[in-house]
KOLDO-456224 format. One line per field, with one value per atom (N, C-alpha, C, O): residue number from 1; residue in one letter; atom name; x, y, z. Coordinates in steps of 0.05 Angstrom, whole numbers, always signed. Example, Ala and Ser with C-alpha at 12.3 -4.5 7.8 and 13.67 -1.06 7.14 Angstrom:
i <- (1|1|1|1|2|2|2|2)
aa <- (A|A|A|A|S|S|S|S)
at <- (N|CA|C|O|N|CA|C|O)
px <- (+264|+246|+264|+285|+257|+273|+258|+268)
py <- (-114|-90|-66|-66|-45|-21|+1|+23)
pz <- (+156|+156|+156|+169|+142|+143|+157|+161)
***
This chain:
i <- (1|1|1|1|2|2|2|2|3|3|3|3|4|4|4|4|5|5|5|5|6|6|6|6|7|7|7|7|8|8|8|8|9|9|9|9|10|10|10|10|11|11|11|11|12|12|12|12|13|13|13|13|14|14|14|14|15|15|15|15|16|16|16|16|17|17|17|17|18|18|18|18|19|19|19|19|20|20|20|20|21|21|21|21|22|22|22|22|23|23|23|23|24|24|24|24|25|25|25|25|26|26|26|26|27|27|27|27|28|28|28|28|29|29|29|29|30|30|30|30|31|31|31|31|32|32|32|32|33|33|33|33|34|34|34|34|35|35|35|35|36|36|36|36|37|37|37|37|38|38|38|38|39|39|39|39|40|40|40|40|41|41|41|41|42|42|42|42|43|43|43|43|44|44|44|44|45|45|45|45|46|46|46|46|47|47|47|47|48|48|48|48|49|49|49|49|50|50|50|50|51|51|51|51|52|52|52|52|53|53|53|53|54|54|54|54|55|55|55|55|56|56|56|56|57|57|57|57|58|58|58|58|59|59|59|59|60|60|60|60|61|61|61|61|62|62|62|62|63|63|63|63|64|64|64|64|65|65|65|65|66|66|66|66|67|67|67|67|68|68|68|68|69|69|69|69|70|70|70|70|71|71|71|71|72|72|72|72|73|73|73|73|74|74|74|74|75|75|75|75|76|76|76|76|77|77|77|77|78|78|78|78|79|79|79|79|80|80|80|80|81|81|81|81|82|82|82|82|83|83|83|83|84|84|84|84|85|85|85|85|86|86|86|86|87|87|87|87|88|88|88|88|89|89|89|89|90|90|90|90|91|91|91|91|92|92|92|92|93|93|93|93|94|94|94|94|95|95|95|95|96|96|96|96|97|97|97|97|98|98|98|98|99|99|99|99|100|100|100|100|101|101|101|101|102|102|102|102|103|103|103|103|104|104|104|104|105|105|105|105|106|106|106|106|107|107|107|107|108|108|108|108|109|109|109|109|110|110|110|110|111|111|111|111|112|112|112|112|113|113|113|113|114|114|114|114|115|115|115|115|116|116|116|116|117|117|117|117|118|118|118|118|119|119|119|119|120|120|120|120|121|121|121|121|122|122|122|122|123|123|123|123|124|124|124|124|125|125|125|125|126|126|126|126|127|127|127|127|128|128|128|128|129|129|129|129|130|130|130|130|131|131|131|131|132|132|132|132|133|133|133|133|134|134|134|134|135|135|135|135|136|136|136|136|137|137|137|137|138|138|138|138|139|139|139|139|140|140|140|140|141|141|141|141|142|142|142|142|143|143|143|143|144|144|144|144|145|145|145|145|146|146|146|146|147|147|147|147|148|148|148|148|149|149|149|149|150|150|150|150|151|151|151|151|152|152|152|152|153|153|153|153|154|154|154|154|155|155|155|155|156|156|156|156|157|157|157|157|158|158|158|158|159|159|159|159|160|160|160|160|161|161|161|161|162|162|162|162|163|163|163|163|164|164|164|164|165|165|165|165|166|166|166|166|167|167|167|167|168|168|168|168|169|169|169|169|170|170|170|170|171|171|171|171|172|172|172|172|173|173|173|173|174|174|174|174|175|175|175|175|176|176|176|176|177|177|177|177|178|178|178|178|179|179|179|179|180|180|180|180|181|181|181|181|182|182|182|182|183|183|183|183|184|184|184|184|185|185|185|185|186|186|186|186|187|187|187|187)
aa <- (M|M|M|M|T|T|T|T|E|E|E|E|Q|Q|Q|Q|S|S|S|S|E|E|E|E|P|P|P|P|I|I|I|I|A|A|A|A|A|A|A|A|D|D|D|D|P|P|P|P|R|R|R|R|L|L|L|L|D|D|D|D|G|G|G|G|R|R|R|R|A|A|A|A|V|V|V|V|R|R|R|R|R|R|R|R|I|I|I|I|V|V|V|V|Y|Y|Y|Y|D|D|D|D|A|A|A|A|G|G|G|G|T|T|T|T|I|I|I|I|A|A|A|A|A|A|A|A|R|R|R|R|V|V|V|V|Q|Q|Q|Q|E|E|E|E|L|L|L|L|G|G|G|G|A|A|A|A|D|D|D|D|I|I|I|I|T|T|T|T|A|A|A|A|A|A|A|A|Y|Y|Y|Y|P|P|P|P|D|D|D|D|G|G|G|G|E|E|E|E|L|L|L|L|L|L|L|L|V|V|V|V|L|L|L|L|G|G|G|G|L|L|L|L|L|L|L|L|K|K|K|K|G|G|G|G|S|S|S|S|F|F|F|F|I|I|I|I|F|F|F|F|L|L|L|L|S|S|S|S|D|D|D|D|L|L|L|L|V|V|V|V|R|R|R|R|H|H|H|H|I|I|I|I|A|A|A|A|R|R|R|R|P|P|P|P|L|L|L|L|Q|Q|Q|Q|V|V|V|V|D|D|D|D|F|F|F|F|L|L|L|L|V|V|V|V|A|A|A|A|S|S|S|S|S|S|S|S|Y|Y|Y|Y|G|G|G|G|D|D|D|D|A|A|A|A|M|M|M|M|E|E|E|E|S|S|S|S|S|S|S|S|G|G|G|G|V|V|V|V|V|V|V|V|R|R|R|R|L|L|L|L|L|L|L|L|Y|Y|Y|Y|D|D|D|D|P|P|P|P|E|E|E|E|T|T|T|T|E|E|E|E|L|L|L|L|A|A|A|A|G|G|G|G|K|K|K|K|H|H|H|H|I|I|I|I|L|L|L|L|L|L|L|L|V|V|V|V|E|E|E|E|D|D|D|D|I|I|I|I|V|V|V|V|D|D|D|D|S|S|S|S|G|G|G|G|R|R|R|R|T|T|T|T|L|L|L|L|N|N|N|N|R|R|R|R|L|L|L|L|I|I|I|I|D|D|D|D|L|L|L|L|L|L|L|L|G|G|G|G|D|D|D|D|R|R|R|R|K|K|K|K|P|P|P|P|R|R|R|R|S|S|S|S|L|L|L|L|D|D|D|D|I|I|I|I|C|C|C|C|A|A|A|A|L|L|L|L|L|L|L|L|H|H|H|H|K|K|K|K|H|H|H|H|I|I|I|I|A|A|A|A|T|T|T|T|E|E|E|E|L|L|L|L|H|H|H|H|H|H|H|H|P|P|P|P|T|T|T|T|R|R|R|R|F|F|F|F|I|I|I|I|G|G|G|G|F|F|F|F|D|D|D|D|A|A|A|A|P|P|P|P|H|H|H|H|E|E|E|E|F|F|F|F|L|L|L|L|V|V|V|V|G|G|G|G|Y|Y|Y|Y|G|G|G|G|L|L|L|L|D|D|D|D|H|H|H|H|A|A|A|A|E|E|E|E|N|N|N|N|F|F|F|F|R|R|R|R|H|H|H|H|L|L|L|L|P|P|P|P|Y|Y|Y|Y|V|V|V|V|A|A|A|A|S|S|S|S|L|L|L|L|Q|Q|Q|Q)
at <- (N|CA|C|O|N|CA|C|O|N|CA|C|O|N|CA|C|O|N|CA|C|O|N|CA|C|O|N|CA|C|O|N|CA|C|O|N|CA|C|O|N|CA|C|O|N|CA|C|O|N|CA|C|O|N|CA|C|O|N|CA|C|O|N|CA|C|O|N|CA|C|O|N|CA|C|O|N|CA|C|O|N|CA|C|O|N|CA|C|O|N|CA|C|O|N|CA|C|O|N|CA|C|O|N|CA|C|O|N|CA|C|O|N|CA|C|O|N|CA|C|O|N|CA|C|O|N|CA|C|O|N|CA|C|O|N|CA|C|O|N|CA|C|O|N|CA|C|O|N|CA|C|O|N|CA|C|O|N|CA|C|O|N|CA|C|O|N|CA|C|O|N|CA|C|O|N|CA|C|O|N|CA|C|O|N|CA|C|O|N|CA|C|O|N|CA|C|O|N|CA|C|O|N|CA|C|O|N|CA|C|O|N|CA|C|O|N|CA|C|O|N|CA|C|O|N|CA|C|O|N|CA|C|O|N|CA|C|O|N|CA|C|O|N|CA|C|O|N|CA|C|O|N|CA|C|O|N|CA|C|O|N|CA|C|O|N|CA|C|O|N|CA|C|O|N|CA|C|O|N|CA|C|O|N|CA|C|O|N|CA|C|O|N|CA|C|O|N|CA|C|O|N|CA|C|O|N|CA|C|O|N|CA|C|O|N|CA|C|O|N|CA|C|O|N|CA|C|O|N|CA|C|O|N|CA|C|O|N|CA|C|O|N|CA|C|O|N|CA|C|O|N|CA|C|O|N|CA|C|O|N|CA|C|O|N|CA|C|O|N|CA|C|O|N|CA|C|O|N|CA|C|O|N|CA|C|O|N|CA|C|O|N|CA|C|O|N|CA|C|O|N|CA|C|O|N|CA|C|O|N|CA|C|O|N|CA|C|O|N|CA|C|O|N|CA|C|O|N|CA|C|O|N|CA|C|O|N|CA|C|O|N|CA|C|O|N|CA|C|O|N|CA|C|O|N|CA|C|O|N|CA|C|O|N|CA|C|O|N|CA|C|O|N|CA|C|O|N|CA|C|O|N|CA|C|O|N|CA|C|O|N|CA|C|O|N|CA|C|O|N|CA|C|O|N|CA|C|O|N|CA|C|O|N|CA|C|O|N|CA|C|O|N|CA|C|O|N|CA|C|O|N|CA|C|O|N|CA|C|O|N|CA|C|O|N|CA|C|O|N|CA|C|O|N|CA|C|O|N|CA|C|O|N|CA|C|O|N|CA|C|O|N|CA|C|O|N|CA|C|O|N|CA|C|O|N|CA|C|O|N|CA|C|O|N|CA|C|O|N|CA|C|O|N|CA|C|O|N|CA|C|O|N|CA|C|O|N|CA|C|O|N|CA|C|O|N|CA|C|O|N|CA|C|O|N|CA|C|O|N|CA|C|O|N|CA|C|O|N|CA|C|O|N|CA|C|O|N|CA|C|O|N|CA|C|O|N|CA|C|O|N|CA|C|O|N|CA|C|O|N|CA|C|O|N|CA|C|O|N|CA|C|O|N|CA|C|O|N|CA|C|O|N|CA|C|O|N|CA|C|O|N|CA|C|O|N|CA|C|O|N|CA|C|O|N|CA|C|O|N|CA|C|O|N|CA|C|O|N|CA|C|O|N|CA|C|O|N|CA|C|O|N|CA|C|O|N|CA|C|O|N|CA|C|O|N|CA|C|O|N|CA|C|O|N|CA|C|O|N|CA|C|O|N|CA|C|O|N|CA|C|O|N|CA|C|O|N|CA|C|O|N|CA|C|O|N|CA|C|O|N|CA|C|O|N|CA|C|O|N|CA|C|O|N|CA|C|O|N|CA|C|O|N|CA|C|O|N|CA|C|O)
px <- (-191|-170|-159|-171|-138|-128|-108|-85|-117|-92|-76|-84|-51|-37|-33|-27|-36|-37|-6|+4|+3|+32|+54|+52|+73|+99|+106|+117|+105|+112|+144|+156|+154|+183|+194|+218|+177|+191|+186|+191|+174|+176|+208|+223|+215|+247|+251|+274|+226|+235|+243|+253|+237|+244|+269|+275|+285|+317|+320|+338|+300|+303|+295|+297|+281|+269|+244|+228|+237|+214|+190|+196|+169|+142|+125|+125|+112|+88|+66|+59|+56|+35|+27|+31|+13|-1|-26|-45|-21|-54|-70|-93|-64|-80|-60|-39|-71|-54|-55|-68|-42|-43|-75|-83|-87|-110|-134|-151|-130|-149|-141|-157|-116|-102|-114|-124|-108|-116|-142|-150|-158|-186|-199|-216|-189|-191|-183|-199|-156|-144|-160|-160|-178|-193|-216|-224|-232|-254|-250|-265|-222|-216|-213|-219|-203|-202|-222|-224|-244|-274|-287|-308|-281|-292|-279|-293|-251|-237|-250|-263|-247|-260|-288|-295|-303|-325|-330|-348|-308|-312|-296|-295|-281|-269|-279|-263|-305|-320|-305|-298|-297|-285|-260|-263|-240|-223|-199|-202|-177|-146|-143|-146|-135|-134|-98|-84|-92|-62|-55|-59|-48|-49|-14|+6|-16|+13|+18|+6|+35|+52|+71|+88|+66|+83|+107|+103|+126|+150|+164|+167|+174|+174|+151|+149|+138|+115|+96|+86|+92|+63|+65|+45|+90|+100|+88|+82|+84|+73|+39|+26|+26|+0|-9|-28|+8|+0|+4|-7|+20|+23|-3|-17|-5|-27|-57|-73|-60|-85|-94|-117|-70|-75|-82|-86|-83|-87|-119|-133|-126|-160|-171|-191|-157|-170|-178|-162|-203|-216|-219|-242|-199|-202|-170|-150|-169|-145|-132|-147|-104|-94|-64|-53|-51|-25|-14|-26|+16|+26|+51|+62|+58|+75|+83|+68|+108|+111|+120|+132|+118|+136|+149|+139|+177|+186|+193|+204|+180|+184|+192|+181|+212|+218|+215|+222|+205|+197|+203|+199|+214|+220|+253|+265|+262|+289|+290|+275|+310|+306|+291|+290|+274|+259|+233|+223|+217|+190|+175|+154|+176|+159|+163|+187|+151|+148|+165|+157|+190|+202|+186|+193|+164|+153|+166|+151|+190|+200|+199|+210|+184|+179|+204|+210|+215|+237|+226|+225|+220|+217|+242|+259|+245|+268|+263|+282|+241|+233|+208|+189|+206|+177|+170|+188|+145|+140|+139|+131|+148|+151|+126|+130|+103|+79|+64|+64|+53|+35|+14|-3|+6|-16|-43|-65|-38|-60|-83|-79|-104|-131|-141|-163|-119|-125|-135|-130|-148|-156|-129|-112|-122|-97|-103|-117|-96|-104|-78|-67|-67|-42|-49|-67|-29|-28|-9|+15|-21|+1|-3|-25|+18|+15|+0|-15|+9|-9|-11|+6|-34|-34|-33|-52|-12|-6|-8|-30|+14|+2|-11|-29|-9|-17|+5|+2|+25|+40|+50|+55|+54|+75|+50|+53|+27|+2|-3|-6|-3|-12|+9|+6|+35|+57|+49|+50|+43|+43|+15|+16|-4|-28|-28|-38|-13|-11|+6|-2|+28|+47|+32|+33|+14|+0|-26|-37|-36|-62|-51|-63|-30|-15|-15|-15|-15|-8|-40|-41|-56|-85|-98|-110|-96|-112|-140|-148|-154|-182|-195|-211|-182|-191|-162|-144|-164|-142|-151|-159|-151|-157|-133|-112|-138|-116|-129|-153|-117|-122|-97|-73|-110|-84|-95|-118|-71|-80|-86|-103|-73|-81|-89|-84|-103|-107|-113|-133|-89|-90|-119|-131|-124|-146|-136|-153|-113|-98|-85|-69|-95|-82|-96|-116|-93|-105|-102|-122|-78|-68|-72|-65|-83|-97|-118|-138|-110|-134|-148|-172|-139|-153|-161|-143|-189|-204|-191|-185|-186|-173|-197|-211|-203|-229|-230|-252|-203|-208|-185|-162|-201|-183|-185|-207|-160|-165|-176|-200|-155|-162|-157|-140|-170|-166|-141|-140|-126|-100|-94|-99|-86|-81|-62|-42|-62|-35|-15|-10|-2|+24|+39|+27|+66|+81|+80|+84|+75|+67|+89|+103|+92|+111|+98|+79|+107|+107|+86|+74|+84|+64|+74|+60|+105|+113|+118|+132|+110|+112|+146|+154|+157|+183|+190|+180|+209|+227|+253|+263|+272|+295|+300|+323|+282|+285|+282|+285|+277|+275|+238|+221|+235|+207|+189|+166|+196|+176|+162|+139|+186|+180|+157|+146|+149|+135|+103|+94|+91|+60|+44|+22|+43|+22|+35|+59|+16|+19|+23|+8|+49|+43|+54|+62|+52|+59|+85|+88|+107|+134|+134|+119|+152|+161|+178|+187)
py <- (+126|+126|+156|+165|+164|+188|+180|+173|+182|+181|+211|+234|+198|+226|+233|+215|+255|+259|+274|+270|+283|+296|+273|+260|+270|+254|+256|+277|+241|+242|+241|+248|+229|+232|+259|+260|+284|+311|+319|+342|+295|+301|+301|+281|+322|+321|+307|+304|+290|+278|+241|+224|+238|+221|+214|+193|+241|+240|+220|+204|+227|+214|+191|+180|+178|+144|+143|+158|+129|+131|+115|+95|+125|+110|+108|+125|+89|+86|+108|+121|+111|+129|+132|+114|+156|+159|+140|+138|+129|+110|+122|+116|+141|+152|+177|+173|+205|+230|+236|+222|+257|+265|+272|+260|+285|+294|+276|+278|+253|+230|+212|+201|+213|+196|+207|+195|+236|+253|+248|+241|+252|+252|+223|+222|+202|+172|+169|+161|+178|+172|+187|+179|+211|+222|+210|+213|+196|+175|+156|+154|+137|+120|+124|+107|+150|+155|+158|+152|+169|+168|+145|+145|+123|+99|+82|+69|+82|+71|+90|+78|+109|+123|+113|+111|+107|+96|+65|+56|+56|+22|+12|-11|+34|+30|+54|+72|+54|+71|+68|+89|+43|+51|+24|+5|+26|+5|+20|+43|+10|+22|+12|-12|+32|+28|+33|+53|+5|+8|+9|-12|+25|+33|+25|+39|-1|-18|-18|-32|+1|+5|-17|-26|-25|-45|-33|-27|-30|-9|-27|-51|-16|+15|+24|+48|+11|+21|+38|+56|+32|+46|+70|+83|+79|+103|+131|+150|+129|+160|+155|+172|+132|+128|+130|+144|+115|+115|+142|+146|+158|+182|+201|+214|+200|+213|+203|+218|+179|+164|+173|+181|+171|+171|+201|+207|+220|+248|+254|+273|+231|+231|+207|+194|+202|+181|+198|+202|+207|+222|+208|+207|+196|+184|+180|+180|+176|+171|+144|+127|+141|+121|+116|+134|+92|+94|+82|+67|+93|+82|+64|+69|+43|+29|+13|+13|+0|-8|-35|-43|-53|-77|-74|-60|-90|-84|-114|-128|-123|-147|-147|-129|-163|-164|-189|-211|-185|-209|-206|-223|-178|-165|-164|-173|-156|-140|-124|-105|-132|-112|-115|-99|-148|-154|-148|-144|-146|-137|-160|-157|-177|-197|-209|-214|-215|-222|-253|-268|-257|-280|-302|-325|-296|-316|-322|-334|-315|-319|-292|-273|-288|-265|-267|-287|-246|-247|-217|-194|-225|-203|-190|-202|-164|-150|-133|-129|-124|-107|-116|-116|-124|-134|-112|-105|-104|-81|-91|-113|-68|-72|-61|-62|-52|-43|-71|-92|-67|-85|-95|-77|-115|-118|-132|-132|-146|-162|-143|-124|-150|-129|-106|-95|-102|-78|-83|-105|-64|-60|-59|-42|-75|-69|-65|-82|-46|-44|-39|-17|-66|-64|-53|-60|-35|-14|-22|-19|-31|-39|-22|-13|-18|+0|-14|-3|-46|-61|-85|-96|-98|-129|-140|-136|-156|-169|-196|-205|-218|-243|-246|-262|-240|-246|-258|-259|-266|-286|-268|-279|-240|-229|-225|-232|-215|-210|-232|-229|-255|-284|-293|-304|-284|-288|-268|-277|-246|-221|-237|-247|-235|-234|-256|-254|-282|-305|-294|-295|-286|-273|-258|-263|-237|-219|-226|-212|-247|-263|-277|-275|-289|-305|-287|-297|-256|-244|-231|-214|-242|-237|-211|-202|-199|-170|-176|-199|-155|-151|-160|-178|-143|-146|-138|-123|-153|-148|-146|-166|-122|-119|-107|-99|-106|-95|-78|-82|-53|-28|-25|-24|-25|-31|-4|-1|+17|+30|+22|+35|+0|-11|-40|-51|-56|-86|-91|-84|-108|-123|-145|-146|-159|-176|-200|-214|-206|-229|-248|-267|-239|-255|-281|-279|-300|-323|-337|-345|-337|-345|-332|-343|-307|-289|-305|-313|-312|-321|-303|-308|-279|-258|-239|-228|-231|-203|-179|-174|-161|-132|-116|-107|-113|-88|-67|-58|-52|-26|-27|-36|-16|-17|+10|+17|+25|+53|+45|+47|+37|+30|+7|-7|-2|-32|-24|-4|-39|-33|-51|-75|-38|-50|-71|-69|-91|-114|-103|-112|-85|-72|-66|-66|-60|-58|-25|-8|-19|+11|+16|+0|+46|+62|+86|+94|+97|+125|+123|+103|+153|+152|+121|+108|+121|+107|+77|+63|+67|+48|+47|+69|+31|+32|+5|-18|+15|-8|-7|+13|-24|-20|+1|+9|+13|+40|+61|+82|+67|+87|+90|+73|+117|+124|+128|+138|+122|+124|+155|+161|+175|+198|+211|+231|+203|+213|+217|+199|+239|+244|+234|+243|+214|+203|+177|+174|+154|+125|+124|+135|+108|+113|+78|+63|+71|+50|+47|+60|+30|+27|+14|-4|+24|+12|-10|-23)
pz <- (-282|-291|-310|-329|-302|-315|-335|-327|-367|-385|-388|-388|-390|-398|-428|-443|-436|-465|-472|-494|-460|-462|-454|-433|-471|-458|-435|-430|-418|-386|-381|-362|-411|-407|-400|-393|-400|-393|-367|-359|-348|-324|-313|-316|-302|-287|-272|-265|-258|-233|-245|-230|-268|-282|-297|-307|-297|-303|-331|-335|-347|-372|-378|-400|-351|-353|-360|-348|-376|-393|-371|-357|-372|-359|-387|-405|-387|-407|-405|-425|-382|-378|-350|-335|-341|-312|-312|-328|-294|-289|-269|-271|-242|-231|-222|-210|-229|-222|-190|-174|-185|-160|-149|-129|-159|-149|-142|-125|-164|-162|-135|-121|-132|-110|-81|-62|-86|-59|-53|-31|-75|-66|-55|-36|-69|-57|-32|-15|-25|+3|+23|+47|+14|+32|+37|+60|+20|+21|+41|+60|+38|+48|+78|+95|+84|+113|+127|+150|+112|+123|+122|+135|+108|+110|+133|+148|+134|+161|+186|+203|+188|+216|+218|+242|+204|+204|+216|+230|+205|+211|+234|+240|+246|+274|+296|+301|+308|+325|+349|+362|+359|+385|+389|+375|+407|+410|+405|+398|+409|+397|+373|+369|+353|+328|+315|+313|+309|+301|+272|+260|+262|+238|+224|+224|+214|+210|+176|+159|+173|+146|+139|+155|+112|+104|+86|+62|+97|+86|+64|+69|+40|+41|+21|+16|+14|-7|+2|-11|+26|+37|+49|+55|+55|+72|+62|+77|+36|+28|+32|+43|+22|+21|+50|+58|+67|+97|+112|+133|+101|+118|+110|+126|+82|+77|+90|+101|+88|+98|+125|+130|+147|+175|+178|+201|+163|+170|+163|+171|+146|+143|+157|+150|+176|+199|+224|+242|+225|+250|+273|+283|+286|+308|+317|+301|+347|+357|+341|+331|+341|+328|+338|+351|+332|+333|+306|+291|+302|+274|+285|+306|+268|+268|+237|+217|+239|+213|+210|+231|+190|+188|+161|+143|+159|+132|+130|+147|+101|+88|+64|+52|+47|+25|+7|+15|-16|-35|-65|-82|-68|-99|-100|-119|-84|-89|-112|-114|-134|-157|-179|-198|-178|-199|-202|-180|-221|-225|-222|-236|-212|-198|-178|-175|-161|-129|-139|-157|-122|-115|-101|-104|-88|-71|-43|-27|-33|-13|-1|-12|+26|+45|+65|+78|+66|+90|+106|+97|+125|+152|+158|+171|+149|+161|+189|+204|+194|+218|+226|+210|+253|+259|+285|+300|+286|+299|+330|+338|+345|+369|+389|+413|+380|+384|+395|+382|+419|+428|+412|+413|+398|+382|+392|+379|+417|+428|+437|+452|+429|+438|+419|+420|+400|+385|+357|+347|+342|+315|+300|+307|+281|+265|+238|+226|+228|+201|+186|+184|+172|+155|+125|+111|+120|+103|+79|+80|+58|+36|+10|+4|-4|-30|-54|-70|-54|-76|-68|-54|-76|-73|-98|-113|-105|-121|-121|-127|-115|-112|-84|-86|-66|-44|-15|+9|-32|-15|+8|+29|+7|+27|+48|+72|+40|+55|+77|+101|+60|+80|+100|+121|+86|+109|+135|+158|+132|+147|+164|+187|+150|+169|+188|+211|+176|+196|+220|+243|+213|+237|+253|+277|+244|+263|+274|+292|+265|+275|+304|+326|+300|+322|+347|+370|+344|+365|+379|+396|+370|+381|+381|+401|+357|+356|+360|+362|+361|+367|+335|+332|+313|+290|+272|+279|+248|+231|+204|+192|+191|+164|+143|+152|+121|+102|+92|+90|+82|+67|+48|+54|+23|+1|-18|-26|-24|-46|-72|-85|-82|-105|-101|-79|-121|-118|-147|-160|-156|-180|-188|-209|-164|-164|-179|-191|-180|-184|-163|-167|-140|-113|-112|-97|-120|-125|-93|-81|-84|-63|-37|-16|-39|-12|-1|-13|+26|+42|+55|+59|+64|+78|+60|+47|+55|+37|+48|+71|+24|+25|+33|+15|+58|+64|+55|+48|+52|+36|+13|+13|-4|-29|-44|-53|-48|-62|-89|-94|-110|-141|-147|-134|-166|-179|-197|-211|-194|-208|-240|-241|-259|-282|-285|-270|-301|-297|-310|-332|-301|-309|-289|-267|-288|-269|-265|-283|-239|-227|-210|-197|-213|-195|-190|-204|-170|-154|-131|-125|-118|-99|-72|-57|-77|-57|-69|-54|-91|-107|-124|-132|-126|-135|-153|-153|-168|-180|-176|-186|-162|-154|-137|-137|-120|-105|-120|-107|-146|-159|-168|-172|-170|-173|-146|-147|-131|-102|-101|-95|-107|-100|-118|-108|-141|-164|-149|-135|-153|-139|-152|-146|-174|-183|-190|-190|-196|-201|-231|-247|-240|-266|-276|-259|-300|-309|-321|-342|-311|-321|-347|-352|-368|-391|-385|-403)
***
């Protein structure tokens, strides 16, 4: 974990909004994403691989990740909502976009920005499992390890996340902060 010594309020991308600290800097994230890509490449030596991103939070992580997976693959997306403008999951998962790609017989790698309560992932794993994939695994950039309700283990984890509200590198609060090249703790 990289601590920031200078105030990050000076970052012009924050537009005066304050974050507590940088939890993972851009270089640390890039190195870990490259390692995850190698791990995923080794884990799927054959068969069709579909990397399925959970939008909107995973889009930056997914785009970097797939460039480090050294094998043929397809990419599609799901859109689910459980936060709205809140800083805690509502527990109600709404599917806003369902992938059109055929899932049967493929290795499905569901890419998530952060594993928090596990409610959204449980709903998605049930939905995707009904479509008879060859395998179904989760890859998360961040994992808080508080998902007592998560019924499916997260196979690939970028970082253990502190129990703080995190933004940046795709993670948002009310659609803000996604563009930050680092992961920061929101005040």
